C-alpha positions as a printed Julia matrix, in Angstrom:
512×3 Matrix{Float64}:
  19.15   88.38  -33.32
  22.55   87.93  -31.73
  21.18   88.32  -28.3
  18.27   85.77  -28.56
  20.37   83.08  -30.19
  22.26   81.97  -27.23
  19.22   81.63  -25.02
  17.47   79.63  -27.52
  20.45   77.36  -27.77
  20.42   76.95  -23.9
  16.68   76.26  -23.88
  17.13   73.68  -26.57
  19.9    72.12  -24.65
  17.94   71.89  -21.5
  15.05   70.49  -23.27
  17.16   68.02  -24.98
  18.85   67.1   -21.71
  15.35   66.52  -20.08
  14.32   64.44  -22.91
  17.34   62.31  -22.78
  17.1    61.8   -18.99
  13.44   60.48  -19.48
  14.43   58.3   -22.39
  17.42   56.87  -20.38
  15.21   56.27  -17.3
  12.78   54.36  -19.3
  15.47   52.45  -21.12
  17.1    51.63  -17.76
  13.97   50.42  -16.26
  13.33   48.33  -19.47
  16.67   46.67  -19.06
  16.09   46.13  -15.29
  12.77   44.42  -16.03
  14.27   42.32  -18.59
  17.1    41.05  -16.2
  14.72   40.61  -13.44
  12.6    38.41  -15.89
  15.65   36.44  -16.85
  16.74   35.74  -13.21
  13.13   34.58  -12.33
  13.21   32.15  -15.26
  16.67   30.77  -14.19
  15.38   30.33  -10.63
  12.44   28.56  -11.85
  14.66   26.21  -13.79
  16.92   25.51  -10.74
  13.92   24.95   -8.46
  12.6    22.65  -11.06
  15.75   20.69  -11.41
  16.19   20.59   -7.57
  12.54   19.21   -7.18
  13.49   16.35   -9.61
  16.77   15.52   -7.97
  15.04   15.53   -4.45
  12.51   13.04   -5.8
  15.14   10.73   -7.21
  17.2    10.96   -3.84
  14.02   10.16   -1.76
  13.39    7.11   -3.98
  17.04    5.8    -3.49
  16.82    6.34    0.31
  13.66    4.37    0.66
  15.31    1.51   -1.29
  18.3     1.64    1.2
  16.28    1.82    4.21
  14.39   -1.28    2.98
  17.61   -3.15    2.45
  18.92   -2.13    5.88
  15.75   -3.25    7.61
  15.78   -6.63    5.75
  19.54   -7.16    6.92
  18.86   -6.0    10.43
  15.9    -8.47   10.68
  18.04  -11.36    9.35
  20.88  -10.53   11.75
  18.43  -10.39   14.73
  17.16  -13.73   13.77
  20.74  -15.21   13.8
  21.33  -13.71   17.17
  18.32  -15.09   18.56
  19.25  -18.69   17.41
  22.82  -18.15   19.08
  21.24  -16.94   22.29
  18.91  -19.76   22.41
  21.82  -22.41   21.89
  23.89  -20.42   24.81
  20.74  -20.66   27.03
  20.63  -24.38   26.33
  24.28  -24.93   26.98
  24.0   -22.88   30.38
  21.05  -24.98   31.36
  22.96  -28.14   30.6
  26.02  -26.84   32.59
  23.83  -25.85   35.6
  22.42  -29.31   35.8
  25.87  -30.77   35.79
  27.03  -28.48   38.52
  24.06  -29.41   40.66
  24.75  -33.0    40.12
  28.35  -32.41   41.15
  27.36  -30.44   44.23
  25.22  -33.36   45.26
  28.09  -35.85   44.9
  30.46  -33.28   46.9
  27.75  -33.1    49.66
  27.62  -36.92   49.87
  31.48  -37.11   50.01
  31.47  -34.33   52.78
  28.98  -36.54   54.9
  31.37  -39.5    54.38
  34.38  -37.53   55.46
  32.78  -36.23   58.44
  31.91  -39.83   59.4
  35.36  -40.83   58.81
  36.7   -37.79   60.83
  34.79  -38.7    63.82
  36.22  -42.15   63.75
  39.64  -40.66   63.41
  39.06  -38.29   66.28
  37.93  -41.06   68.37
  40.99  -43.0    67.57
  43.26  -40.04   68.11
  41.6   -39.54   71.72
  42.25  -43.18   72.37
  45.91  -42.88   71.21
  46.58  -39.71   73.39
  45.07  -41.58   76.45
  47.48  -44.45   75.88
  50.27  -42.01   75.39
  49.49  -40.36   78.75
  49.22  -43.79   80.4
  52.59  -44.69   78.91
  54.24  -41.45   80.07
  52.92  -41.92   83.59
  54.21  -45.35   83.58
  57.81  -44.1    82.42
  57.59  -41.27   85.02
  56.92  -43.86   87.74
  59.78  -46.03   86.46
  62.43  -43.23   85.91
  61.19  -41.18   88.81
  61.38  -37.97   86.86
  59.21  -35.65   84.8
  59.57  -35.12   81.03
  61.11  -31.79   81.53
  63.66  -33.11   83.75
  64.43  -35.79   81.43
  64.87  -33.46   78.53
  67.18  -31.26   80.62
  69.32  -34.23   81.41
  69.33  -35.26   77.89
  70.12  -31.82   76.49
  72.93  -31.5    79.1
  74.49  -34.77   78.11
  74.3   -33.92   74.39
  75.66  -30.48   74.81
  78.53  -31.63   76.98
  79.46  -34.18   74.4
  78.96  -31.59   71.56
  81.0   -29.0    73.32
  83.89  -31.4    73.63
  83.67  -32.38   69.89
  83.3   -28.67   68.86
  86.3   -27.54   71.02
  88.46  -30.45   69.59
  87.45  -29.64   65.95
  87.78  -25.97   66.39
  91.16  -26.13   67.77
  92.32  -28.56   65.15
  91.0   -26.29   62.31
  92.47  -23.09   63.89
  95.9   -24.62   64.68
  96.01  -25.83   60.99
  94.96  -22.47   59.66
  97.18  -20.43   61.97
 100.18  -22.74   61.05
  99.62  -22.35   57.31
  98.66  -18.62   57.52
 101.46  -17.49   59.86
 103.97  -19.37   57.71
 102.88  -17.64   54.47
 102.16  -14.22   56.12
 105.52  -14.25   57.93
 107.4   -14.88   54.59
 105.35  -12.21   52.75
 105.67   -9.49   55.41
 109.4   -10.14   56.08
 110.09  -10.12   52.46
 108.0    -6.83   52.0
 109.97   -5.16   55.07
 113.18   -6.04   53.82
 112.66   -4.77   50.39
 111.21   -1.53   51.51
 114.03   -0.3    53.73
 113.62    3.15   55.35
 114.93    5.05   58.38
 113.49    3.99   61.75
 111.69    7.12   62.69
 110.65    9.67   60.12
 111.35   13.28   60.33
 109.01   15.23   62.84
 108.01   18.69   62.04
 108.48   20.77   65.1
 106.6    24.18   65.67
 109.47   25.48   67.93
 111.39   28.7    66.81
 114.73   29.34   68.34
 115.61   32.91   69.34
 119.06   34.5    69.33
 118.43   36.13   72.81
 115.62   36.71   75.36
 115.44   40.41   74.11
 113.84   38.99   70.88
 110.65   37.9    72.81
 109.83   41.54   73.61
 110.28   42.49   69.94
 107.98   39.69   68.8
 105.27   40.71   71.28
 105.78   44.33   70.41
 104.16   47.45   72.12
 100.92   46.42   73.61
 101.07   43.12   71.86
 100.45   44.62   68.44
 103.23   42.53   66.69
 102.11   39.16   68.02
  98.35   39.96   67.39
  99.18   40.99   63.8
 101.18   37.8    63.23
  98.53   35.59   64.68
  95.79   37.13   62.71
  97.74   36.9    59.44
  99.12   33.59   59.81
  96.07   31.79   61.67
  98.31   30.43   64.5
  98.84   30.85   68.13
 102.31   32.14   69.31
 103.09   30.84   72.66
 105.72   33.07   74.59
 106.52   31.42   77.9
 109.43   30.98   80.27
 111.18   28.61   78.04
 114.61   29.97   77.31
 115.56   31.21   73.75
 112.47   29.88   72.07
 108.93   30.37   71.34
 106.33   27.9    70.16
 103.88   28.1    67.28
 100.58   26.12   67.6
  98.05   25.29   65.25
  95.86   22.26   64.27
  96.58   22.82   60.6
 100.2    21.53   60.0
 100.56   23.6    56.94
  99.6    26.99   58.61
 101.85   25.92   61.48
 104.82   25.43   59.09
 104.06   28.87   57.28
 103.97   30.51   60.81
 107.22   28.78   61.85
 108.99   29.74   58.62
 107.68   33.31   58.74
 108.61   33.84   62.36
 112.23   32.45   61.74
 112.59   34.73   58.76
 111.33   37.83   60.65
 113.81   37.04   63.58
 116.63   36.67   61.09
 115.61   39.86   59.23
 115.1    41.98   62.41
 112.39   44.07   61.05
 109.23   43.04   63.16
 106.18   45.35   62.53
 102.62   44.54   61.26
 103.2    45.67   57.63
 106.4    43.69   57.17
 104.82   40.6    58.93
 102.04   40.54   56.31
 104.54   40.62   53.41
 106.66   37.96   54.92
 103.68   35.59   55.66
 102.44   36.17   52.05
 105.95   35.17   50.54
 106.31   32.09   52.89
 102.82   31.01   51.86
 103.93   30.96   48.34
 106.99   29.19   49.26
 105.16   26.49   51.18
 102.72   26.14   48.23
 105.61   25.44   45.95
 107.05   22.97   48.57
 103.83   21.12   48.86
 103.33   20.81   45.05
 106.98   19.49   44.75
 106.57   17.09   47.67
 103.43   15.55   46.18
 105.09   15.05   42.8
 108.19   13.75   44.35
 106.3    11.38   46.62
 104.35    9.99   43.56
 107.61    9.49   41.62
 109.26    7.68   44.68
 106.23    5.45   45.08
 106.19    4.86   41.26
 102.26    5.82   41.16
 101.19    7.37   37.89
  97.97    8.95   36.45
  96.91   11.0    39.34
  95.23   14.43   39.14
  97.46   17.44   39.94
  94.96   18.44   42.8
  95.37   14.91   44.28
  99.13   15.3    44.29
  98.8    18.63   45.85
  96.79   17.3    48.54
  99.2    14.6    49.22
 101.96   17.13   49.25
 100.3    18.67   52.54
 101.05   15.41   54.26
 104.69   16.49   54.24
 103.99   18.52   57.29
 101.68   16.01   58.94
 102.92   13.45   61.47
 101.28   10.62   63.56
 103.02    9.18   66.53
 106.4    10.8    65.19
 105.8     9.16   61.77
 105.74   11.52   58.73
 102.63   10.86   56.89
 103.98   11.55   53.41
 106.98    9.05   54.07
 104.29    6.57   55.4
 102.25    6.86   52.3
 105.14    6.14   50.03
 106.24    3.33   52.26
 102.78    1.77   52.37
 102.51    2.15   48.55
 105.74    0.01   48.05
 104.55   -2.6    50.51
 101.11   -2.85   48.87
 102.81   -3.24   45.5
 105.01   -6.15   46.89
 102.18   -7.85   48.62
  99.86   -7.6    45.48
 102.67   -9.03   43.28
 103.09  -11.99   45.66
  99.25  -12.57   45.89
  98.49  -12.04   42.12
  96.36   -9.04   42.64
  96.34   -5.7    40.6
  99.83   -4.09   41.39
  98.98   -0.5    40.15
  95.67   -0.3    42.05
  97.2    -1.64   45.18
 100.1     0.89   44.92
  97.51    3.68   44.42
  95.6     2.6    47.51
  98.62    2.34   49.68
  99.69    5.84   48.46
  96.39    7.65   48.78
  94.87    5.82   51.88
  95.74    8.54   54.23
  95.03   11.55   52.0
  92.17   12.53   54.29
  94.56   13.38   57.16
  95.39   16.52   54.94
  91.99   17.97   55.42
  90.38   16.23   58.37
  91.36   19.22   60.75
  88.92   21.61   59.24
  86.27   19.28   57.75
  83.58   17.01   59.55
  84.17   13.27   59.07
  86.97   10.65   59.37
  89.98   10.8    57.26
  89.1     7.55   55.52
  85.69    8.82   54.38
  87.09   12.42   53.5
  89.89   11.0    51.57
  87.66    8.72   49.57
  85.28   11.42   48.7
  88.0    13.78   47.64
  89.64   11.24   45.4
  86.19   10.12   43.89
  85.83   13.87   42.88
  88.97   13.71   40.64
  88.29   10.37   38.91
  90.42    7.93   41.01
  89.54    4.28   40.21
  86.54    2.8    42.25
  88.77    0.08   43.52
  91.19    2.7    45.1
  88.39    4.62   46.54
  87.03    1.45   48.35
  90.45    0.77   49.52
  90.91    4.29   51.02
  87.4     4.17   52.61
  87.6     0.8    54.13
  91.09    0.71   55.49
  89.8     1.39   59.08
  86.54   -0.85   58.28
  84.33    2.05   58.25
  82.84    0.5    55.0
  83.08   -3.18   53.69
  86.15   -4.26   51.8
  84.96   -5.34   48.28
  88.42   -6.34   46.64
  91.55   -8.01   47.65
  93.45   -4.61   46.79
  91.47   -3.1    49.72
  92.81   -5.89   52.05
  96.27   -5.44   50.7
  96.0    -1.56   51.38
  94.94   -2.07   55.18
  97.81   -4.78   55.44
 100.39   -2.38   54.05
  99.15    0.52   56.33
  99.51   -1.91   59.4
 103.04   -3.01   58.41
 104.17    0.46   57.9
 102.86    1.7    61.1
 103.56   -1.26   63.32
 107.19   -2.09   62.14
 109.9    -1.76   64.75
 111.04    2.09   65.01
 108.12    3.4    62.68
 106.33    5.23   65.5
 107.0     6.51   68.87
 104.54    7.05   71.81
 104.91    9.02   74.87
 104.91    7.47   78.31
 101.54    8.8    79.45
  99.71    7.55   76.28
 101.56    4.13   76.56
 100.56    3.84   80.23
  97.01    4.66   79.4
  96.73    2.15   76.67
  98.1    -0.68   78.85
  95.7     0.12   81.47
  92.69    0.25   79.03
  93.67   -3.07   77.78
  93.84   -4.72   81.18
  90.49   -3.07   82.39
  88.69   -3.93   79.29
  89.71   -7.66   79.7
  88.57   -7.51   83.39
  85.2    -6.17   82.46
  84.09   -9.72   81.33
  82.51  -12.29   83.56
  84.69  -15.21   84.62
  88.17  -13.25   84.3
  90.47  -13.57   87.11
  93.42  -11.58   86.05
  94.55   -9.82   82.97
  98.0    -8.69   82.13
  99.2    -6.46   78.96
 102.64   -7.63   77.85
 104.85   -7.08   74.76
 104.53   -3.3    74.88
 100.86   -3.63   74.64
 101.03   -5.98   71.67
  99.67   -8.95   73.74
  97.19   -9.44   76.65
  97.12  -12.55   78.64
  93.76  -13.44   80.6
  93.65  -15.93   83.43
  89.97  -17.17   83.82
  88.19  -18.98   86.52
  88.0   -22.55   85.55
  84.72  -23.34   87.37
  82.99  -20.55   85.23
  84.74  -20.74   81.99
  85.12  -24.14   80.09
  87.22  -24.68   76.96
  84.67  -23.65   74.49
  83.79  -20.61   76.53
  87.38  -19.6    76.66
  87.54  -19.54   72.89
  84.42  -17.43   72.75
  85.79  -15.11   75.35
  89.09  -14.52   73.35
  87.0   -13.69   70.33
  84.83  -11.33   72.18
  87.66   -9.51   73.87
  89.43   -9.06   70.6
  86.28   -7.67   68.99
  85.96   -5.19   71.73
  89.46   -4.06   71.45
  88.88   -3.32   67.74
  85.74   -1.47   68.46
  86.89    0.64   71.28
  90.62    1.3    70.85
  92.93    2.81   68.26
  96.35    1.22   67.83
  98.81    0.48   64.91
  99.32   -3.25   63.92
  97.56   -5.97   65.95
  97.01   -6.95   69.54
  97.21  -10.82   70.51
  94.58  -11.96   73.01
  95.48  -15.19   74.94
  93.02  -16.73   77.24
  94.5   -19.26   79.79
  92.32  -21.73   81.63
  94.0   -23.64   84.34
  92.29  -26.62   86.21
  93.64  -27.54   89.61
  92.63  -30.49   91.61
  93.27  -30.69   95.33
  92.85  -33.47   97.82
  93.96  -34.0   101.32
  95.53  -37.21  102.67
  94.23  -37.98  106.2
C-alpha cells in the first residue's frame, strides 16, 4: 500500500497537469478570439467614421473648387477688358506717331531744300572770298602765309618788349622787398645763434710713441693687425708716415671705436689677439655710452623735447660724422636754433620747425650701410618712431626729393642752408674747389648763345656773357633761369649760387 500510493499520486498529478494544459489552451484561444473580434469591431467603426468624414470633405472641396473657378472667370473677364483698353490706347498712340513721322519727313524735305540753298550761298561766298584774297595778294604783293608771318613777328616783338619790361619791374620789386626782409631775418638768426667758425673734425689718425710700435701693431705674420681689423671692422693703414698710423672706415662710429681701441692698446703695450678683442669690446660700450649722452645733450642744447630714445641715440652717432669739416651733430643743433628763430619771426610752429632742423640730417647716421638718400632714410626712420608728419615731410624734402607741404619744411631747408653756408662753417680742399669752379663754367658754356662764363665769389656767383645777336633781353632772362635750374639738378653745394647773364650791344660805324 505504501509502495503504490506515490505512483498513484504521480499519475493523478500528471493527469491533472494534462487536463490543466488542455483547459488553459482552450481558455487562451477563447480570449484570443474575443480580442480579435473586438479589434475587428473597432476597425469597422473607424473605417465607417473615416468614410463619413471623406464624404463630407469631398463635398467641401467641390464647393471650394466651384468658388475658385467662379472667381478666376471673373478676374479673367476683368483682365480681358483691361487688355482691350490697352490695345486701343496703343493703336491711338501708333496713329499719333505715324502722323508725327509724316510731319518730320515733310520738315526734313524742307530742310534739305534750305540746305541746298545755303550750300549754294556758301559756295558763292567762298568764291567771293577767294577773289578778294587774290586781289589783296596782288595789291600787297605777298601770300597769306607771308602776311601772317610778318604780323606774328611784329606782335611777338612788341609782346617781348612788354613782357621783358613787366617781368623786370615785377622781379625788381619782389627782389627788393624779399632781399630786404630775408637779409634782416638771416642776419638776426645768425647773430642770435653764435657758434665757432669751424666745428671739431674727428680724425682717424693715431700717433705712435716710436716707429718700433708699427711692428708690434702688425705682429708676427700680420696676425695682430688682421685680428684688429676683423674685430673692429676697419682698415689699419701702416705707411711711411712717421710716428702715426691711419684708421679707415666708411662707418664713422666704427672708425672712432677703432681709433680709441688702437690708442688704448698702444698706451697699454699689450698687443695680441685676445687682448685686442677685449679692448675693442670695452671701447664699443664706451662709445655707445658717448653716443647716448651726445644725443641727449644735443636735444637739450637745441631745446627739442618729446623724441624717442632710439631717435636720440641715432642722432648721437652724428657726433662722429663730418661734412666739409663741419660736425653734423653741431650742425643739427645750430640748424634747429635757426629754424626756431625763423619760425618765430614768420609765425610758423616753432616746436615743429625746431624738430625739423634738429632731425633733418639724421639719415647721415645710417646712409653708409643702407640704400637710399639720407633724407629718405631719415624720414622713414623717424616715421617708425612716431615723429610728427610735418617734421617727417621737412626731413624728406629738405633736398627737394619730395614736395614741401608746409612752411616748416621750407624753414628747415633755409636753416640747413644758413648753417652750412655761413662764413667759416665748412671747409673745402683745393682740388674739390677747382673742380666745382670748372664745372660751373663748363655747364654755363654748354648753352647756345653763351660767349664767355666766369665763376667768381668762390663759386657763389657765375657771370655769363652772351652773344647779343643770338640772345635778346627776354631770352637772357630765360637763359639765366635754365642755367640756375641745371645747376640745382646736377651739382651739390651748400647755400646758393647767383647766376648773372650780361648782354651787351655794341654799334660800330666807320667815318669815311
